[in-house]
C-alpha positions as CSV (number, residue, x, y, z in Angstrom):
1,M,0.0,-34.9,15.2
2,T,0.7,-31.9,13.0
3,R,-2.4,-30.2,14.2
4,K,-1.5,-30.9,17.8
5,N,2.0,-29.4,17.3
6,H,0.5,-26.5,15.4
7,T,-1.7,-25.5,18.3
8,L,1.1,-25.5,20.9
9,V,2.1,-21.9,20.0
10,T,-0.7,-19.5,21.0
11,Q,1.4,-16.3,20.9
12,F,4.8,-15.0,19.7
13,I,7.4,-12.8,21.3
14,L,8.8,-10.1,19.1
15,L,12.4,-9.3,20.1
16,G,12.3,-5.9,18.4
17,L,15.1,-3.6,17.5
18,A,16.9,-2.7,20.8
19,D,17.9,-4.4,24.0
20,T,18.7,-1.4,26.2
21,L,16.1,1.0,27.7
22,E,18.0,4.1,26.5
23,L,18.0,2.9,22.9
24,Q,14.4,1.8,23.0
25,I,13.3,5.3,24.2
26,S,15.5,7.0,21.5
27,L,14.0,4.7,18.8
28,F,10.5,5.3,20.1
29,L,10.9,9.1,19.7
30,L,12.5,8.8,16.3
31,F,9.8,6.4,14.9
32,F,7.0,8.4,16.5
33,V,8.1,11.5,14.6
34,I,8.5,9.5,11.4
35,Y,5.0,7.9,11.7
36,T,3.5,11.3,12.5
37,L,5.2,12.8,9.3
38,T,4.0,9.7,7.3
39,L,0.4,10.3,8.3
40,W,0.5,14.1,7.7
41,G,2.4,13.8,4.4
42,N,0.3,11.1,2.9
43,V,-3.1,12.4,4.1
44,G,-2.0,15.9,2.9
45,M,-1.1,14.5,-0.5
46,I,-4.4,12.8,-0.9
47,L,-6.3,16.0,0.1
48,L,-4.2,18.1,-2.2
49,I,-4.9,15.9,-5.2
50,R,-8.6,15.8,-4.3
51,T,-9.0,19.6,-3.9
52,D,-6.9,20.9,-6.9
53,S,-8.5,20.3,-10.3
54,R,-5.1,20.5,-12.0
55,L,-4.1,17.3,-10.3
56,H,-7.2,15.3,-11.5
57,T,-5.2,13.2,-13.9
58,P,-4.3,9.5,-14.0
59,M,-0.8,10.1,-12.8
60,Y,-2.0,11.8,-9.6
61,F,-4.9,9.4,-9.2
62,F,-2.4,6.6,-8.9
63,L,-0.2,8.8,-6.6
64,A,-3.3,9.3,-4.3
65,N,-3.7,5.5,-4.2
66,L,0.0,5.1,-3.4
67,S,-0.4,7.5,-0.5
68,F,-3.3,5.5,0.8
69,V,-1.3,2.3,0.6
70,D,1.7,3.9,2.4
71,I,-0.6,5.0,5.2
72,C,-1.8,1.3,5.5
73,F,1.7,0.0,5.1
74,S,3.1,2.1,7.9
75,S,0.0,1.7,10.2
76,T,0.3,-2.1,10.0
77,I,3.8,-2.1,11.4
78,T,4.7,1.1,13.3
79,P,2.0,1.4,16.0
80,K,2.7,-2.2,17.3
81,M,6.5,-1.5,17.1
82,L,6.0,1.7,19.1
83,V,4.1,-0.1,21.8
84,D,6.7,-2.8,22.0
85,L,9.5,-0.3,22.4
86,L,7.9,0.8,25.7
87,S,6.7,-2.5,26.9
88,E,8.4,-5.3,28.8
89,E,6.2,-8.0,27.3
90,K,6.6,-7.8,23.5
91,T,4.0,-10.4,22.7
92,I,1.6,-10.8,19.9
93,S,-1.2,-13.5,19.6
94,F,-1.0,-16.2,16.9
95,A,-4.1,-14.6,15.2
96,G,-2.7,-11.1,15.6
97,C,0.6,-12.1,14.1
98,F,-0.9,-13.5,11.0
99,L,-3.4,-10.6,10.7
100,Q,-0.5,-8.2,10.7
101,M,1.3,-10.4,8.1
102,Y,-1.9,-10.4,6.0
103,F,-2.2,-6.6,5.8
104,F,1.5,-6.1,5.4
105,M,1.5,-8.4,2.3
106,V,-1.6,-6.7,1.0
107,A,0.2,-3.3,1.2
108,A,3.5,-4.6,-0.2
109,T,1.8,-6.3,-3.2
110,M,-0.3,-3.1,-4.0
111,E,2.8,-0.9,-3.7
112,C,4.6,-2.9,-6.3
113,L,1.6,-3.0,-8.7
114,L,1.0,0.8,-8.3
115,F,4.6,1.5,-9.1
116,G,4.2,-0.6,-12.3
117,L,1.0,1.2,-13.3
118,M,2.5,4.6,-12.6
119,A,5.4,3.7,-15.0
120,Y,3.0,2.5,-17.6
121,D,1.0,5.8,-17.2
122,R,4.2,7.8,-17.9
123,Y,5.0,5.6,-20.9
124,V,1.7,6.3,-22.5
125,A,1.8,10.0,-21.7
126,I,5.2,10.6,-23.2
127,C,5.4,8.0,-26.0
128,S,1.7,8.1,-27.2
129,P,0.4,11.5,-26.0
130,L,-2.5,11.5,-28.6
131,L,-3.8,8.1,-27.3
132,Y,-3.3,9.1,-23.7
133,P,-6.9,10.3,-23.0
134,L,-8.3,7.1,-24.4
135,V,-5.9,4.6,-23.0
136,M,-5.8,6.1,-19.6
137,S,-9.5,7.2,-19.3
138,R,-11.2,7.4,-15.9
139,T,-13.0,4.1,-16.4
140,V,-9.7,2.4,-17.3
141,C,-7.9,3.9,-14.2
142,L,-10.7,2.8,-11.9
143,K,-10.5,-0.7,-13.2
144,M,-6.8,-0.8,-12.8
145,A,-7.0,0.4,-9.2
146,A,-9.7,-2.2,-8.5
147,G,-7.4,-4.8,-10.0
148,V,-4.6,-3.7,-7.7
149,F,-6.7,-4.0,-4.6
150,T,-8.1,-7.3,-5.6
151,T,-4.7,-8.8,-6.5
152,G,-3.2,-7.5,-3.2
153,L,-6.0,-9.1,-1.1
154,L,-6.0,-12.5,-2.9
155,N,-2.2,-12.7,-3.0
156,S,-1.9,-12.0,0.7
157,M,-4.7,-14.5,1.5
158,V,-2.7,-17.3,-0.3
159,H,0.5,-16.4,1.5
160,T,-0.9,-15.9,4.9
161,S,-3.0,-19.1,4.9
162,Y,-0.1,-21.1,3.6
163,I,2.4,-19.9,6.3
164,S,-0.1,-20.0,9.2
165,S,-0.7,-23.7,8.4
166,L,2.9,-24.6,9.2
167,P,3.6,-26.3,12.6
168,F,5.2,-24.1,15.2
169,C,6.3,-26.3,18.1
170,S,9.9,-25.4,19.1
171,S,10.1,-21.7,19.9
172,N,7.8,-18.7,19.7
173,V,10.5,-16.0,19.8
174,I,10.6,-14.0,16.5
175,H,13.9,-12.3,15.9
176,H,12.2,-9.3,14.3
177,F,10.0,-6.3,15.1
178,F,7.0,-7.6,13.1
179,C,5.6,-10.9,11.8
180,D,7.5,-11.4,8.6
181,T,8.0,-14.6,6.6
182,P,11.7,-15.3,6.9
183,P,11.9,-15.3,10.7
184,L,8.6,-17.2,10.9
185,F,10.0,-19.9,8.6
186,R,12.8,-20.4,11.1
187,L,10.4,-21.1,13.9
188,S,8.6,-23.9,12.2
189,C,9.5,-27.5,13.2
190,S,9.0,-28.9,9.8
191,D,11.2,-28.7,6.7
192,T,10.4,-25.4,5.1
193,H,12.7,-25.4,2.1
194,M,9.9,-26.1,-0.4
195,N,7.6,-23.6,1.4
196,E,10.3,-20.9,1.2
197,G,10.8,-21.7,-2.5
198,I,7.1,-21.3,-3.2
199,I,6.8,-18.1,-1.3
200,S,9.9,-16.7,-2.9
201,T,8.5,-17.6,-6.3
202,F,5.3,-15.7,-5.6
203,A,7.2,-12.7,-4.3
204,G,9.6,-12.9,-7.2
205,V,6.8,-12.9,-9.8
206,N,5.3,-9.8,-8.1
207,M,8.5,-7.8,-7.6
208,I,10.4,-8.9,-10.8
209,G,7.3,-8.8,-12.9
210,T,6.4,-5.2,-12.0
211,L,10.1,-4.2,-12.2
212,L,10.2,-5.5,-15.8
213,V,7.2,-3.4,-16.6
214,I,8.9,-0.4,-15.0
215,L,12.2,-1.0,-16.8
216,T,10.5,-1.6,-20.2
217,S,8.4,1.5,-19.8
218,Y,11.3,3.7,-18.9
219,A,13.5,2.3,-21.7
220,Y,10.8,3.5,-24.2
221,I,10.5,6.8,-22.3
222,L,14.2,7.5,-22.5
223,F,14.3,6.6,-26.1
224,S,11.4,9.0,-26.8
225,I,12.9,11.8,-24.6
226,F,16.3,11.7,-26.5
227,R,14.3,12.0,-29.8
228,M,12.7,15.2,-28.6
229,R,14.0,18.3,-30.4
230,S,12.8,20.7,-27.7
231,G,15.1,21.1,-24.7
232,E,12.3,22.3,-22.6
233,G,10.2,19.2,-23.5
234,R,13.1,16.9,-22.5
235,H,13.5,18.8,-19.2
236,K,9.8,18.5,-18.4
237,A,9.7,14.8,-19.2
238,F,12.8,14.1,-17.1
239,S,11.5,16.1,-14.1
240,T,8.1,14.3,-14.4
241,C,9.8,10.9,-14.2
242,A,12.6,11.7,-11.7
243,S,10.4,11.5,-8.6
244,H,8.9,8.2,-9.6
245,L,12.3,6.7,-10.4
246,T,13.6,7.8,-7.0
247,A,10.8,6.2,-5.1
248,I,11.1,3.0,-7.2
249,I,14.9,2.7,-6.5
250,L,14.4,3.1,-2.7
251,F,11.6,0.6,-2.5
252,Y,12.8,-2.1,-4.8
253,S,16.4,-2.1,-3.6
254,T,15.5,-2.9,0.0
255,A,12.6,-5.3,-0.9
256,I,14.6,-7.3,-3.3
257,Y,17.5,-7.5,-0.8
258,T,15.2,-8.8,1.9
259,Y,13.1,-11.4,0.0
260,L,14.9,-12.5,-3.1
261,R,18.4,-13.3,-1.9
262,P,19.5,-16.8,-0.9
263,S,18.3,-17.9,2.5
264,S,21.9,-18.9,3.4
265,S,22.9,-15.2,3.4
266,Y,20.1,-14.3,5.9
267,S,21.3,-11.8,8.5
268,L,19.0,-10.7,11.4
269,S,20.6,-7.3,12.0
270,Q,20.8,-6.4,8.3
271,D,17.3,-7.6,7.6
272,K,15.9,-5.5,10.4
273,V,17.6,-2.4,9.0
274,A,16.3,-3.1,5.5
275,S,12.8,-3.8,6.9
276,V,12.7,-0.5,8.9
277,F,13.6,1.3,5.7
278,Y,10.8,0.0,3.5
279,T,8.1,-0.4,6.1
280,V,8.7,2.8,8.1
281,V,11.0,5.3,6.3
282,I,9.9,4.9,2.7
283,P,6.2,5.6,3.4
284,M,7.3,8.9,4.9
285,L,9.7,9.7,2.1
286,N,7.3,9.1,-0.8
287,P,5.1,12.3,-0.3
288,L,8.3,14.3,0.2
289,I,9.8,13.0,-3.0
290,Y,6.7,13.6,-5.1
291,S,6.2,17.1,-3.7
292,L,9.7,18.4,-3.7
293,R,10.6,17.0,-7.1
294,N,7.3,17.8,-8.9
295,K,6.5,21.3,-10.1
296,E,2.8,20.6,-10.5
297,V,2.4,19.4,-6.8
298,K,4.4,22.4,-5.5
299,K,2.3,24.8,-7.5
300,A,-0.9,23.2,-6.1
301,L,0.5,23.3,-2.6
302,W,1.4,27.0,-2.9
303,T,-2.1,27.7,-4.2
304,V,-3.7,26.1,-1.2
305,I,-1.3,28.0,1.1
306,A,-2.1,31.3,-0.7
307,R,-5.9,30.6,-0.3
308,K,-5.6,30.0,3.4
309,R,-3.5,33.2,3.9
310,S,-5.6,35.6,1.8
311,P,-8.6,36.0,4.2
312,S,-6.5,36.8,7.2
313,F,-4.3,39.1,5.1
314,L,-7.3,41.0,3.7
315,G,-8.8,41.1,7.2
316,L,-5.9,43.4,8.3
317,F,-7.4,46.1,6.0
318,G,-11.1,45.4,6.8
């Protein structure tokens, strides 16, 4: 009987973000610009790190991985949302819905883990600088990155297979702009309290676990910074960590609000706003944060610009 009910729903309808045509067009233009900036910013960050030898360090290796994840994060959600904003039928197939959920969870899990690794990298660099080349060697970094990708794929596989096995037999209208777990739980015709508890536990272990690593790392970092006698050393350490902390606060505040608060306080409108922020806006902001608040990235960027300008400049006198 459960299997029969489960197969009744063959597609879902995504209500999206707006009801009126004028607002849909405005949001389309806004999110199209944001998505374009996201692709340009993150691809640019990856190419900059790849081409400048000064950025061939563990910190920027993880930053390049974060940029790749942000591209995947935004590309999983934004293109479908843009299409739906201009379409009358905002449908998505059953398989397409859970495929979107799968890649969304992969990216979200990897984002959390990368933030944790980046915090650990800063901890070793500032608190144990002599051991840094050994602890954060190229081999170790590659193994860490492989672990991040593997964990993201496996964690998402467990989540998606678990949720897709629920019976959906009452409604197929998702009050959201993408296939996320909270609105899908509300479409199931079975009691999902236990399911929600299990999923929340997995999400909590991922988010809170990595957040504890981040907070512990930065507690030791701050302690080490205040012990530095050189004012220049303290300023350099603070400036190095400032961009990372800004990105962490933006991502974790919205993610924890969405997934770790009691289900009784669930609000459709507020959740949509929070979801837009961490799925669409933050992937655009990350490369800006790391470039505008990081002297090494700015130096590398100006070097690339100078190299591109120099031939044309010299050609004026040829």
